[in-house]
C-alpha positions in Angstrom: 0.0 0.0 0.0 1.0 3.6 -0.5 2.2 5.5 2.6 -0.3 7.8 4.2 0.3 11.3 2.8 0.6 14.0 5.5 0.6 17.8 5.5 2.3 19.5 8.5 0.6 22.8 9.6 3.0 24.4 12.0 6.6 23.2 11.9 7.5 24.1 15.5 8.4 21.6 18.2 5.3 19.5 18.1 4.8 19.5 14.3 8.4 18.5 13.8 8.1 15.8 16.5 5.0 14.2 14.8 6.6 14.4 11.4 9.5 12.2 12.5 7.3 9.2 12.4 7.4 9.4 8.6 11.2 9.4 8.7 11.3 6.3 10.8 8.6 4.4 8.9 8.6 5.8 5.3 6.5 2.7 4.2 3.7 3.9 6.4 3.7 7.7 6.2 5.2 10.4 4.0 5.2 14.2 4.7 4.3 15.8 1.4 3.8 19.4 2.4 4.4 22.0 5.1 2.9 25.3 6.0 5.0 27.4 8.4 5.7 31.2 8.5 9.1 31.0 10.1 11.8 30.4 7.6 14.2 28.4 9.8 11.6 25.9 11.0 10.0 25.6 7.6 13.2 24.9 5.8 14.4 22.5 8.5 11.3 20.3 7.9 11.5 20.7 4.1 15.1 19.4 4.2 14.3 16.5 6.5 11.5 15.3 4.3 12.7 16.4 0.9 9.5 18.3 0.2 9.1 19.7 -3.3 9.0 23.5 -3.9 5.4 23.5 -5.0 4.3 22.0 -1.6 6.1 24.5 0.6 3.8 27.2 2.1 4.2 30.1 4.5 0.5 30.2 5.4 -1.9 27.3 5.8 -4.5 29.3 3.8 -2.4 28.8 0.7 -2.8 25.0 1.0 -6.6 25.4 0.8 -6.3 27.0 -2.7 -5.2 23.6 -4.0 -7.4 20.6 -4.6 -7.0 18.0 -1.9 -3.6 16.3 -2.3 -3.0 14.4 0.9 -4.7 12.0 3.2 -4.4 13.9 6.5 -3.1 17.1 8.1 -1.3 17.5 11.3 -2.3 20.8 12.9 0.4 22.0 15.4 0.0 25.7 15.4 -0.2 27.8 18.6 -3.1 26.9 20.9 -5.2 29.9 19.9 -4.7 29.3 16.2 -6.3 25.8 15.9 -9.9 26.6 15.1 -9.8 28.1 11.7 -7.5 25.6 10.1 -9.2 22.6 11.8 -12.6 23.7 10.4 -11.3 24.6 7.0 -9.4 21.3 6.5 -12.4 19.3 7.8 -14.6 21.0 5.2 -12.2 19.7 2.5 -12.4 16.2 3.9 -8.9 15.9 5.2 -8.4 13.6 8.1 -7.0 15.6 11.1 -4.6 15.1 13.9 -4.9 18.2 16.1 -2.4 19.1 18.8 -4.0 19.7 22.3 -5.7 21.7 23.5 -8.3 21.7 20.7 -8.9 25.4 21.2 -8.8 28.0 24.0 -12.5 28.4 24.6 -15.6 26.1 24.7 -17.3 27.6 21.7 -14.3 27.0 19.4 -13.9 23.5 20.7 -17.5 22.7 19.9 -17.2 24.2 16.4 -14.2 22.0 15.6 -15.9 18.9 16.8 -19.1 19.8 14.9 -17.1 20.3 11.7 -15.2 17.0 12.1 -18.4 15.0 12.7 -20.3 16.7 9.9 -17.4 16.0 7.4 -17.3 12.4 8.6 -13.5 12.4 8.8 -11.1 10.7 11.1 -10.3 13.2 13.8 -7.8 12.7 16.7 -6.5 15.1 19.4 -3.0 14.6 20.6 -3.8 13.3 24.1 -0.6 11.2 24.0 -0.9 9.9 27.5 -3.7 7.6 26.4 -1.4 5.9 24.0 1.5 4.9 26.2 2.3 1.3 27.1 1.9 2.3 30.8 -1.6 3.6 30.3 -2.7 0.7 28.2 -1.3 -1.8 30.8 -3.0 0.1 33.6 -6.3 0.2 31.8 -6.2 -3.5 31.0 -5.7 -4.3 34.6 -8.6 -2.2 35.7 -10.9 -3.4 32.9 -10.1 -7.0 33.9 -11.6 -6.4 37.3 -8.4 -6.9 39.3 -9.3 -4.2 41.8 -13.1 -4.5 41.4 -14.9 -1.3 40.7 -13.1 2.0 41.0 -14.2 4.1 43.9 -11.7 7.0 43.9 -8.4 8.2 42.4 -5.6 10.5 43.3 -3.5 11.8 40.4 -0.4 14.1 40.4 1.0 16.1 37.5 4.6 17.0 38.5 5.3 19.8 36.1 8.9 20.3 37.2 10.5 23.4 38.6 12.5 24.3 35.6 9.8 23.4 33.1 7.4 25.8 34.9 10.1 28.5 34.7 10.7 27.8 31.0 7.2 27.4 29.6 4.9 29.1 32.1 6.9 31.9 33.7 9.2 33.1 30.9 7.7 31.3 27.9 4.8 31.2 25.5 2.2 29.9 28.0 2.8 32.4 30.8 -0.4 34.4 30.3 -3.9 33.2 31.3 -5.4 35.4 28.6 -3.6 33.1 26.0 -4.1 29.7 27.6 -4.9 28.9 31.3 -2.4 26.6 32.9 -4.9 23.8 33.4 -5.8 23.9 29.7 -2.2 24.3 28.4 -0.5 21.7 30.6 -3.1 19.5 32.3 -5.9 19.0 29.8 -3.8 15.8 29.2 -4.5 14.8 32.8 -8.2 15.4 33.1 -8.6 13.6 29.8 -6.5 10.7 31.2 -8.5 10.6 34.4 -11.8 10.4 32.3 -10.3 7.6 30.2 -9.3 5.5 33.2 -12.5 6.2 35.1 -14.5 5.2 32.0 -17.5 7.3 33.1 -18.7 10.9 32.8 -17.8 13.6 35.2 -20.9 15.2 36.8 -19.5 17.9 39.1 -16.2 19.7 39.5 -14.5 22.2 41.8 -11.0 23.7 41.8 -8.6 25.9 43.7 -5.3 27.4 42.4 -2.8 30.1 43.1 0.2 31.8 41.7 2.1 31.2 44.9 5.8 31.7 44.1 6.7 33.3 40.8 5.7 36.8 41.9 7.5 40.2 41.9 7.4 40.4 45.7 9.3 37.1 46.0 12.4 38.4 44.2 15.4 37.9 46.6 17.3 40.8 47.9 20.2 41.6 45.5 18.6 39.9 42.5 18.7 41.5 39.1 16.0 41.5 36.4 18.1 39.3 34.2 20.0 36.2 35.2 23.2 37.2 33.3 23.4 40.4 35.4 22.5 38.8 38.7 25.0 38.6 41.6 23.0 35.7 43.3 22.2 33.8 40.2 24.3 30.8 41.3 22.0 30.3 44.3 18.8 30.3 42.3 17.3 27.0 41.1 15.4 28.8 38.3 18.6 30.4 36.9 18.4 30.8 33.1 22.2 30.0 33.0 21.5 26.7 34.7 18.6 25.8 32.5 20.0 26.8 29.1 23.8 27.5 29.2 24.6 24.4 31.1 22.8 22.3 28.4 24.5 24.2 25.5 27.9 23.7 27.1 27.2 19.9 26.9 26.3 20.4 23.2 22.6 19.8 24.0 20.6 22.1 21.7 17.3 20.2 21.8 14.3 21.4 23.7 14.2 23.6 25.7 17.3 25.3 24.2 16.0 25.2 20.7 13.0 27.3 21.7 15.4 30.2 22.3 17.5 29.9 19.1 17.9 27.6 16.1 21.7 28.3 16.2 23.7 25.6 17.8 26.4 27.6 19.5 26.8 28.9 23.1 27.2 32.5 22.1 23.7 32.5 20.5 22.2 31.2 23.7 24.0 33.9 25.7 22.7 36.5 23.3 19.1 35.3 23.7 19.5 35.4 27.5 20.9 39.0 27.3 18.0 40.3 25.2 15.1 37.8 25.0 12.3 36.7 27.4 14.1 33.5 28.5 16.8 35.5 30.2 14.5 37.3 32.6 14.4 36.7 36.4 11.5 34.4 37.2 10.4 37.0 39.7 10.4 39.9 37.2 8.3 38.5 34.4 4.8 39.3 33.2 3.4 35.8 34.0 0.0 35.3 35.6 -0.8 31.6 35.2 -1.0 29.6 38.4 1.9 27.5 39.6 -0.2 25.0 41.6 -3.8 23.8 41.3 -6.1 21.1 42.7 -9.3 19.8 40.9 -11.9 17.6 42.6 -14.3 15.6 40.5 -17.5 13.6 41.0 -18.2 10.9 38.3 -21.1 8.7 37.5 -21.7 5.8 39.9 -20.5 7.8 42.9 -16.8 7.7 41.9 -14.5 10.5 42.8 -11.1 11.8 41.7 -8.7 14.4 42.9 -6.0 16.0 40.7 -3.0 18.1 41.7 -0.8 20.0 39.3 2.3 21.6 40.9 5.5 23.3 39.6 7.5 22.4 42.6 8.8 19.0 41.7 11.6 17.6 39.5 10.2 16.9 36.1 9.0 13.3 36.4 6.3 10.8 35.6 2.8 11.3 36.8 1.9 9.5 40.0 -1.5 7.8 40.5 -3.3 5.9 43.2 -6.5 4.2 42.2 -8.7 2.7 45.0 -11.1 -0.1 44.1 -13.6 -2.3 45.9 -11.3 -5.3 45.7 -7.8 -3.8 45.6 -5.7 -0.7 44.9 -3.2 0.3 42.3 -0.2 2.6 42.6 1.5 3.7 39.4 4.4 6.0 38.6 4.9 5.6 34.8 7.7 3.1 35.5 6.0 0.5 37.6 2.5 -0.6 38.5 1.9 -2.0 42.0 -1.5 -3.8 42.5 -2.6 -5.1 45.9 -5.4 -7.6 46.0 -7.6 -7.4 49.2 -8.8 -11.0 49.1 -5.4 -12.6 48.9 -3.6 -9.7 50.6 -0.9 -10.1 48.0 0.9 -7.5 45.9 1.9 -7.9 42.3 4.4 -5.7 40.4 4.5 -4.8 36.7 7.6 -3.2 35.2 6.7 -0.8 32.4 9.4 1.9 32.1 8.1 3.8 29.1 11.3 6.0 29.3 11.6 9.7 29.5 8.1 11.2 30.2 9.1 14.7 29.0 8.7 16.3 25.6 12.3 15.3 24.8 11.6 11.7 25.4 8.4 11.6 23.4 6.2 11.6 26.5 7.0 8.0 27.5 6.4 6.6 24.0 3.0 8.3 23.7 4.0 10.6 20.7 5.1 7.6 18.7 2.1 5.4 19.6 -0.3 8.2 18.8 1.2 8.7 15.3 1.3 4.9 14.7 -2.4 4.6 15.6 -3.5 7.7 13.6 -1.6 6.7 10.5 -3.0 3.1 10.7 -6.5 4.5 11.3 -6.2 6.6 8.2 -4.8 3.7 6.2 -7.6 1.3 7.2 -10.3 4.0 7.7 -10.8 2.6 11.2 -11.9 5.1 13.9 -11.5 2.4 16.5 -7.7 2.9 16.4 -8.2 6.5 17.6 -8.3 6.6 21.4 -8.9 10.4 21.6 -11.7 11.0 19.1 -14.0 14.1 18.9 -16.9 13.5 21.3 -15.0 12.3 24.3 -12.2 14.9 23.7 -14.8 17.6 23.7 -16.2 16.2 26.9 -12.8 16.3 28.7 -12.1 19.8 27.4 -15.4 20.9 28.9 -14.2 19.4 32.2 -11.2 21.8 32.0 -13.4 24.8 31.3 -15.7 23.8 34.1 -12.8 23.5 36.5 -11.7 27.0 35.5 -15.2 28.4 36.0 -15.3 26.8 39.4 -11.9 28.2 40.3 -12.7 31.8 39.2 -16.2 31.9 40.8 -15.5 29.8 43.9 -18.3 27.4 43.1 -19.0 23.8 42.3 -20.0 23.4 38.7 -22.5 20.8 37.5 -21.3 19.9 34.0 -24.8 19.2 32.6 -25.8 22.7 33.4 -22.5 24.6 32.7 -22.7 28.0 31.0 -19.2 29.2 30.1 
């Protein structure tokens, strides 16, 4: 069979990541076109995939002027730029893989799903956590009845202290007006909780604060830029520590490549002197929260609690699931299951690898692409674990949690009005 033909819309970190599947498995997928306004990123992807000149675009709107010439599009633009291309490509009957979050408000999410369903296309959102070996093993154990019926769950998202500083204090996702923290970072997690619970969320509440990364917490003697700071060496969030130390080890992958496409230390220094990533974390214009808790009531009287916090090392998520016949503890590397009847504990080694963006989210990025490409090849929506209706449902959980947080209320999802 011919490989599935893909168009990459947005050749930044995520678009480039997903496109690599075609390089590893050219018999299954081929990137035939790219739309990206930034020269360096566009040309890098063009070179990697040997894309012909007539299929190179600066703007995704230019792609629409051509008759359909590929099987699917991968939309990996910035969060607030998903809606228009998703609807437009759905209308042209392209199958769509859309980076999460779908959109930054409930109305646009609903419009995207409506367009996908109306067009009768294959549509998947990049909730990569569903696709990892760890998640699939965990779900099989639960579905087999090993712990009886789920009663409650505790789930932790350890963002990581330096990842928070990079993406959510200095970086592109630092402003709630662009994308709230829960939507940008943890829509993954609420979606994952819904997937494991296998039932609908009925009510939700949430509390969150911006506790630490505030102007009033700037230490005495600190400067507004790390390269000018006399106490930088004592700061765990130092830009020199996060970026220069990596560059000195010849590591120019994420997060360093967010600052510059040049692979030399001086370019990194220059960005820290003049750009946003060189700012003191206590002197930025960030306003997204650095910690949040969400409480959920599901059908059948099941409950779940979720914690997102910046103040950890970057690590695997940690989950405890409490059932009527046993409990499960999982950390992305191992699953421990205790059976109440036998009073015995079994262990399952998973080790999906690096859970970060650099490591492909514990294998989730690769598995997502493998499933999506095969779904398009076979026209089989059963291979998509994160389709339109349930993904819309889990996005609405996020918006409900934010409504609950801002208004200090408990939100009933059937009656939500965003």
